[in-house]
ZADO-1210 file (C-alpha; in nm, 4 decimals, padded with zeros to 6 digits):
<atoms>
<atom x="00.0138" y="-00.0265" z="00.0378" code="MET" pos="1"/>
<atom x="00.1340" y="00.3594" z="-00.1149" code="ASN" pos="2"/>
<atom x="00.1228" y="00.6199" z="00.1006" code="ARG" pos="3"/>
<atom x="-00.1768" y="00.8099" z="-00.0756" code="LEU" pos="4"/>
<atom x="-00.3805" y="00.4849" z="00.0017" code="ASP" pos="5"/>
<atom x="-00.2927" y="00.5219" z="00.3628" code="GLU" pos="6"/>
<atom x="-00.3809" y="00.9130" z="00.3541" code="ALA" pos="7"/>
<atom x="-00.7263" y="00.7915" z="00.2155" code="ILE" pos="8"/>
<atom x="-00.7671" y="00.4772" z="00.4230" code="ILE" pos="9"/>
<atom x="-00.7346" y="00.7151" z="00.7562" code="ASP" pos="10"/>
<atom x="-00.9447" y="01.0296" z="00.6152" code="ARG" pos="11"/>
<atom x="-01.2517" y="00.7773" z="00.5625" code="ALA" pos="12"/>
<atom x="-01.1913" y="00.6347" z="00.9190" code="GLU" pos="13"/>
<atom x="-01.1625" y="00.9733" z="01.0432" code="GLY" pos="14"/>
<atom x="-00.8205" y="00.9401" z="01.1815" code="CYS" pos="15"/>
<atom x="-00.6991" y="01.3011" z="01.0805" code="MET" pos="16"/>
<atom x="-00.8959" y="01.4896" z="01.2867" code="LEU" pos="17"/>
<atom x="-00.9846" y="01.1607" z="01.5489" code="GLY" pos="18"/>
<atom x="-01.3336" y="01.2223" z="01.3822" code="GLN" pos="19"/>
<atom x="-01.5589" y="00.8583" z="01.3429" code="LEU" pos="20"/>
<atom x="-01.6588" y="00.7183" z="00.9622" code="ALA" pos="21"/>
<atom x="-01.9512" y="00.9573" z="00.8811" code="GLY" pos="22"/>
<atom x="-01.9219" y="01.1940" z="01.1472" code="GLN" pos="23"/>
<atom x="-02.0396" y="01.5464" z="01.0680" code="PRO" pos="24"/>
<atom x="-01.8355" y="01.8402" z="01.0701" code="THR" pos="25"/>
<atom x="-01.8286" y="02.1994" z="01.2027" code="ASN" pos="26"/>
<atom x="-01.9948" y="02.3055" z="00.8967" code="ASP" pos="27"/>
<atom x="-02.2300" y="01.9980" z="00.8080" code="SER" pos="28"/>
<atom x="-02.3210" y="02.0367" z="01.1729" code="GLU" pos="29"/>
<atom x="-02.4128" y="02.4484" z="01.1434" code="MET" pos="30"/>
<atom x="-02.5849" y="02.4239" z="00.7655" code="ALA" pos="31"/>
<atom x="-02.8431" y="02.2124" z="00.9785" code="LEU" pos="32"/>
<atom x="-02.9250" y="02.4218" z="01.2468" code="LEU" pos="33"/>
<atom x="-02.9936" y="02.7137" z="01.0055" code="PHE" pos="34"/>
<atom x="-03.1856" y="02.4537" z="00.7728" code="ALA" pos="35"/>
<atom x="-03.3905" y="02.4192" z="01.1015" code="ARG" pos="36"/>
<atom x="-03.4388" y="02.7280" z="01.1634" code="SER" pos="37"/>
<atom x="-03.5741" y="02.7425" z="00.8366" code="LEU" pos="38"/>
<atom x="-03.8079" y="02.5206" z="00.9556" code="VAL" pos="39"/>
<atom x="-03.9201" y="02.6725" z="01.2457" code="LYS" pos="40"/>
<atom x="-04.0049" y="03.0296" z="01.1185" code="ARG" pos="41"/>
<atom x="-04.0779" y="02.8805" z="00.7320" code="GLY" pos="42"/>
<atom x="-03.8378" y="03.1928" z="00.6423" code="LYS" pos="43"/>
<atom x="-03.4883" y="03.3713" z="00.6958" code="TYR" pos="44"/>
<atom x="-03.4849" y="03.4921" z="01.0463" code="ASP" pos="45"/>
<atom x="-03.1802" y="03.6303" z="01.1858" code="ALA" pos="46"/>
<atom x="-03.2482" y="03.5976" z="01.5899" code="PRO" pos="47"/>
<atom x="-03.4078" y="03.2411" z="01.5093" code="THR" pos="48"/>
<atom x="-03.0242" y="03.1520" z="01.3298" code="VAL" pos="49"/>
<atom x="-02.8088" y="03.3161" z="01.6083" code="ARG" pos="50"/>
<atom x="-03.0402" y="03.1074" z="01.8674" code="GLN" pos="51"/>
<atom x="-02.9512" y="02.7933" z="01.6491" code="GLU" pos="52"/>
<atom x="-02.5746" y="02.8365" z="01.6732" code="TYR" pos="53"/>
<atom x="-02.5573" y="02.9891" z="01.9915" code="GLN" pos="54"/>
<atom x="-02.6654" y="02.7147" z="02.1306" code="TRP" pos="55"/>
<atom x="-02.4703" y="02.4590" z="01.9210" code="TRP" pos="56"/>
<atom x="-02.1625" y="02.6705" z="02.0655" code="VAL" pos="57"/>
<atom x="-02.2616" y="02.6426" z="02.3858" code="ASP" pos="58"/>
<atom x="-02.2939" y="02.2574" z="02.3606" code="SER" pos="59"/>
<atom x="-01.8974" y="02.1977" z="02.3273" code="GLY" pos="60"/>
<atom x="-01.9273" y="02.1000" z="01.9577" code="PRO" pos="61"/>
<atom x="-01.6148" y="01.8681" z="01.8047" code="PHE" pos="62"/>
<atom x="-01.3917" y="02.0561" z="01.5925" code="GLY" pos="63"/>
<atom x="-01.4899" y="02.4005" z="01.6435" code="MET" pos="64"/>
<atom x="-01.2584" y="02.6490" z="01.4371" code="GLY" pos="65"/>
<atom x="-01.1008" y="02.9520" z="01.5297" code="ASN" pos="66"/>
<atom x="-01.2766" y="03.1393" z="01.3408" code="ALA" pos="67"/>
<atom x="-01.6446" y="03.0021" z="01.4471" code="ILE" pos="68"/>
<atom x="-01.5130" y="03.0518" z="01.7942" code="TYR" pos="69"/>
<atom x="-01.4223" y="03.4334" z="01.6992" code="CYS" pos="70"/>
<atom x="-01.7954" y="03.4413" z="01.5791" code="LEU" pos="71"/>
<atom x="-01.9211" y="03.2824" z="01.8976" code="ALA" pos="72"/>
<atom x="-01.7670" y="03.5474" z="02.0741" code="GLN" pos="73"/>
<atom x="-01.8790" y="03.8094" z="01.8962" code="PHE" pos="74"/>
<atom x="-02.2353" y="03.6513" z="01.9422" code="MET" pos="75"/>
<atom x="-02.2162" y="03.6968" z="02.2768" code="VAL" pos="76"/>
<atom x="-02.0548" y="04.0207" z="02.2939" code="ALA" pos="77"/>
<atom x="-02.3160" y="04.2041" z="02.0785" code="HIS" pos="78"/>
<atom x="-02.6651" y="04.0601" z="02.1603" code="PRO" pos="79"/>
<atom x="-02.8898" y="04.1038" z="01.8013" code="PHE" pos="80"/>
<atom x="-03.1035" y="04.3947" z="01.7650" code="ARG" pos="81"/>
<atom x="-03.3432" y="04.4616" z="01.5225" code="LYS" pos="82"/>
<atom x="-03.3148" y="04.7937" z="01.3673" code="HIS" pos="83"/>
</atoms>
């Protein structure tokens, strides 16, 4: 087996990030939360999306990157206000 084959197998098994095979990534979890907010309201509603994302951040998700962490900190520091 060559190095490329080993890398493909490792990724398929989730070994690169310690994920299980088929485990959703933080991006796919956030997309699902966005979709759930659309179903709840029947339309895009920023406060609902924000609430879903904040719930997810507070749950201690696997693999939350620095950009999402910074966004979460911003959301806490700057509550949503309708203009």
